[in-house]
C-alpha positions in Angstrom: 175.8 -117.4 1.5 175.5 -120.6 3.7 172.7 -121.1 6.2 173.7 -123.2 9.2 173.8 -126.6 9.5 171.5 -128.2 12.4 173.2 -129.7 14.0 173.3 -127.5 17.3 177.4 -127.5 17.7 177.6 -123.6 17.0 178.9 -123.3 14.0 181.9 -121.2 12.4 178.8 -118.8 10.2 177.0 -118.2 13.8 180.2 -116.4 14.8 179.8 -113.9 12.5 175.7 -113.4 13.3 175.2 -111.3 16.0 173.7 -112.4 19.2 171.2 -110.8 21.1 171.2 -110.6 24.7 167.7 -111.3 25.7 167.2 -110.8 29.3 163.8 -112.5 31.4 162.1 -112.2 34.4 161.0 -114.0 37.2 158.9 -114.1 40.3 159.6 -111.1 42.4 160.4 -112.8 45.1 162.8 -114.7 43.3 166.5 -113.5 44.5 168.4 -116.1 41.5 170.6 -114.1 39.8 168.4 -113.2 36.6 168.2 -115.0 33.1 169.6 -114.6 29.9 169.3 -116.1 26.6 172.2 -115.4 23.9 169.6 -115.6 21.1 170.7 -115.3 17.7 168.9 -115.1 13.8 169.8 -115.3 9.9 167.9 -115.7 6.9 167.7 -116.7 3.3 165.1 -116.6 1.1 163.6 -119.3 2.5 163.7 -120.0 5.6 164.3 -118.2 9.4 167.7 -119.7 11.4 167.8 -119.3 15.0 170.4 -120.5 17.8 169.3 -120.0 21.5 171.8 -120.5 24.2 171.6 -120.3 27.7 172.8 -120.7 30.9 171.7 -123.4 33.9 174.5 -125.6 36.3 172.2 -128.2 36.7 169.1 -128.5 34.6 165.7 -130.6 36.8 165.8 -134.2 35.6 162.4 -135.4 33.4 161.1 -138.6 32.9 160.4 -138.9 29.2 160.2 -134.9 26.7 159.8 -132.4 28.7 159.4 -128.4 26.9 161.9 -126.3 27.6 161.7 -122.8 25.1 159.6 -121.6 24.0 159.7 -118.6 20.6 155.7 -117.0 20.9 156.1 -115.5 17.9 152.4 -112.6 17.7 150.5 -113.4 14.2 148.3 -110.6 14.8 149.8 -107.1 16.4 146.5 -106.3 17.9 145.8 -109.7 19.5 149.2 -110.4 21.1 147.7 -112.3 23.8 145.5 -114.8 21.9 147.3 -115.7 18.5 150.2 -116.5 18.4 152.5 -119.0 16.9 155.1 -121.2 19.0 158.4 -122.6 18.5 158.4 -124.9 21.8 162.1 -126.9 22.0 161.5 -130.2 23.3 163.9 -132.3 25.7 164.4 -135.9 26.8 166.0 -136.6 30.2 169.2 -136.6 28.6 169.4 -133.2 27.9 169.4 -133.1 24.0 167.1 -131.1 21.6 164.5 -134.0 21.0 162.3 -131.4 18.1 160.8 -128.1 18.1 157.4 -128.0 17.3 155.8 -124.9 15.2 152.8 -124.7 16.9 149.6 -122.2 16.7 146.8 -120.5 18.8 143.9 -121.2 18.0 144.6 -124.7 17.7 145.4 -124.3 13.8 148.2 -127.2 13.5 151.4 -128.5 14.4 154.6 -128.3 12.3 158.6 -130.3 13.3 160.8 -128.3 12.7 164.7 -128.9 11.4 166.5 -129.3 15.1 169.4 -130.1 17.5 171.3 -128.8 20.4 171.0 -129.6 24.1 172.4 -129.1 27.5 176.3 -129.5 28.3 179.2 -128.2 30.3 176.5 -125.7 32.1 174.5 -124.6 28.8 172.2 -125.1 26.7 172.7 -124.3 22.9 169.2 -124.8 20.5 169.3 -124.8 17.2 166.3 -124.6 14.8 165.0 -123.1 11.1 161.1 -122.5 10.3 159.9 -122.0 7.5 159.6 -117.3 7.0 156.3 -119.0 4.6 154.8 -121.5 6.4 151.4 -124.1 4.3 149.8 -123.5 7.6 146.9 -120.4 7.5 147.1 -120.5 10.9 150.8 -119.9 10.9 152.8 -116.6 11.2 154.2 -115.4 7.9 156.9 -113.9 7.0 156.4 -112.5 3.7 157.5 -108.7 4.2 160.4 -108.0 5.0 160.3 -104.8 5.6 158.4 -105.2 8.7 159.0 -106.8 12.4 157.5 -109.5 13.8 157.3 -110.1 17.8 158.1 -112.4 20.0 158.9 -113.5 23.8 161.1 -116.5 24.6 160.4 -118.7 27.8 162.4 -120.6 29.7 161.3 -123.6 30.7 162.7 -124.2 34.4 160.6 -126.7 35.8 160.0 -125.7 39.7 156.7 -126.6 41.5 154.3 -123.0 42.1 157.6 -120.9 40.4 156.2 -119.1 37.2 158.7 -119.9 34.4 161.1 -116.7 33.4 160.1 -114.7 30.5 161.1 -111.3 28.1 159.1 -108.8 27.1 158.2 -108.2 23.9 161.2 -107.6 20.9 161.0 -107.8 17.4 162.3 -109.3 14.9 163.4 -107.6 12.0 165.4 -107.9 8.9 169.0 -106.5 7.7 170.7 -107.4 5.0 173.9 -109.5 5.5 176.3 -106.4 6.8 174.1 -104.4 8.4 174.4 -105.0 11.9 171.8 -105.8 14.6 
């Protein structure tokens, strides 16, 4: 009934939206605990709202602004690896979300999305929203809510010579309120 306020805080509204635990795969030689991102999604007639949460004991420090989380949307399902719309969250040296950008590959424009969040007490919280239908012809247009929309989740750990953890393909499925995850 009421969209969440995009302020980087976990509003009571999010507590009523079931989270999906998204396991991320690290390099095979990595013996650390597996990483999982809890992802919430909600929508209204105009926008998709997302909340991602995952643990990290002590994030690596960065100078300036660095990418931290990316959602890779498949624009053309048959060409998943070469046509993507990405939502990339950028954080600053104080571990606060500076922006979430909607970017496309092939390059077709970049749009700033409403976003907030950061790292505190061992957990990242990133909250943002995007229009279901954007003015960018290269972006993913979520015009048919009967379709599933494939995507992947990637967390950037900024560790030398180690690939960042990424999920397998998942599918966003729109369901009316009260019908479950």
